[in-house]
Phi, psi and omega in degrees: 000140178235151175295144181282082180282339180280347178274299177204145183291153184309315185283353178252347182295131180269351181074025185288341180073014178298319180295317178302314182292332185273344186290116182287345183252001180066030182279348182248130174239156176257122181232149181284132178271183183298332179275355179093011179257148177281137177216153182286141174231133184252139173264103185294345176290326182269336185295132179253010178057040179282344176072010179298325181300320178291326183287334182259350183294119182294339178284325184267342182296130179284103183275145177284140180300142183292130176240170181302327181291334184266351180276119180288156178295146181239138181235148177224152178184170175204158180284139180288340180279111183301323180300315180293317179301317183293338181260005187238141174274351181255009184080014178082008181288319182256103180260147178267000000 
């Protein structure tokens, strides 16, 4: 087994497992590296060179530049009650 250097380099891999999930032959496994992060490892015996791993990799996907139409609306708020805000990680917006 060899590290998938042709998909994305070790220092740029986010460990998202998209390549692992997309492989139709199970040629990609996620293994922990020396730093403790999961990274893809390919079994070249199983790989059929379908290139799906490259097509789903968020690091390699050619993203369209962000325009005003693609930016979703953003909202902000907080609870006026200081007691609730101090006990909440969401600013008291989401109460149970």
